[in-house]
Steps between C-alpha positions, in 0.01 A plus 500: 500500500445153645737219402545139613843492660501142627284191444524191721329165437498199733332171401304680230409276205825321406723757670649390833676818608587795280575869553502728196620861479349626174601801296269803540443502123470193272578145618516207257461159668643247254492122519349173390142409581425376850794677667305757702490810276122535510495425874705816559253730327205303639627582850526869414148496363368326810667749734334784313153358442456202740423272207688281256469555128562125455314305767227563755598211730732606784632145546656515154708801605675310780800288404421129483552326835488824701225633723583869483636758262590867514561775248609855579631809329660823611368809325697821483366844418774660295602853416764598247783462748400266781248264652263680730336208681440125486184295547473122524211299358478135608256212451512179703327184374423226751347154467243420769542124459770262375309427179503873411130487414442806717724803460507851635690815413590802710629826353724751675609858436797602716421215738132588546266215410198545272253212490256695284594523133311829475698654787830380354423630153367829640820553693703500178354845439456596863744647746802348327413665166659204324275444207655151482330321213600266220369464146581180313498389139509120474375209282175452693391849391365336183204392713394865515407467134418133453398389848177509698322824597581428866871544421440837337280615788771394745755705306282811515446452872874464567618787286243752626541396865878548468456872440169553681468333841138621521421272206639204693282579801187538286579176316535307826164633624337417167638146511367444853151617404513293181588185695221566751244568228602187308469293817149636548405422140628143546296453816230235479281717719553830322414785731258780425558730205563802724804324651632418152436861401714618789795303364421623148517861619846443649615313190384789284666761724844339489462361147436832327792659689731222377369530146550876488862464617562231240359715221708797614815285493420373149448860390839607640665199339374623163732800530805273482412162351497561125786750508714241676400231251600722206851521643518121528327410170441811284319307227226355720147647509374706792489314832216558749386334819120472531310435820221248444175489695161339441319694773588866434251695290603574144510879464589706194854646523571274797507148362430280203464136403742307283399220268774277647403552863161449664553786745493876521854631509673822599822600328574792727507740206175675583295578807467248778170408668420676826438320828131582457488329161691201632258471793198515269658239273577268791147507644334467162702188417471357853120524492486318168737223611384442859304187409793367298732571794279298733512208256876530444582554866742783424510873423481573127542879504807702588870559426588144606359392162657773286795462266735700279661445162764641270393632163760528225339728248139381475577139591507331838860393564392171658452247224618736226844628602827327419742397773714805425202734517395353834850540644520857376163584656599346834834679505325828421256427784778443753699809401180706513427351843835633618413852386155490658647384831762774494247768411260393776750440783814693409701180564709281270414129501757224470474357148529119471537327162490120497628280216619794291679286239206275409206739533610773259633499147799706396309817408309513826816420698679791336215733597490371856877523544486860382221564751716355778795718394287812535290412804579590860331184630683228686452198276554124532507290182527119478637342185671180384729687259841618615507792256686829523223686677568835656453538874610249760501132408467216750524126444243292689584134563353259758340782691817707526574835334842596369603819326618483141444249218522123486866510399615775737324473832605713796303400805327791674289320758 
């Protein structure tokens, strides 16, 4: 079972130099706002996924006034009695000019550099058999309900790629073809239709493969989502995630329309469309919209325009659900995501919870604390409350981590 044994941060966010030896079970990072709590779990998330859950700009990750930054962690595969082996993950951030307008990052596993994100992420499940991955619950998750469709598509892409590297490879190929096709549609001297058709064929090939994998993931999620919600909030109606598409054929027993959404949606509770049906749907819609695409200068058919939504009972959660209902749905989603990842890969992700004290009310905190008591996951929780939590407690102040509470601090780093 993989655990983070050591985490080291240098010039990362507001942290100058910090080495942290976490507990293999539950770690509470306690402190006032702006002290570096979230930076610690952000670094763990970045080491696992090569992306920040807070910010897409690399320059913001490097401490102000510095031109480089580095984060690393030592992972240990544990048995009941002893550590069997260690592996080091490291990411180096470097400014290419003094204004830090151009940045680069380089990832390492046991000293070997990986410039390709796909190669680095693939290696997590390659020869090392690490399965190193993180799943986070944080305030920005509200955007998955109330934000733009692009944010929900990005979530699906991340979560499926984390457990299925083939999905990531297909997505990258789809995105390249999409960019090329859009560039052609924007061209003042649009080339012949047979050239456009060639790009359309590729877009269809990769697009229907992506869509089928998304629908399969939504279907698997349905086995956990509502059951998890009922443990968090037993009085709430049934929770479902529906995949939304305006280009897939509506078929009896496969899909249906909803009065609140102008799209065909799939709840994952029945049959899923075959690749053949998806291909027919794609070409039928593409032929109808080709003229509109030429006018718009962009591709109007495919999974890059799809969406998903939560339904609570018969109502769409967005616009109808209370703040508590939204938080319950998102927490159920994250806990279900953990189970899906474990079922698919056989590995245990690191669980990261940001802003625990402000994001959840007392009832949901009680449920989540009970979950943490029973889970075998290594967990990192940030909070501003110095309460009597079980597990190991660490005080974070000015980018330094000390064991214990505010009143009784025994330095461990």
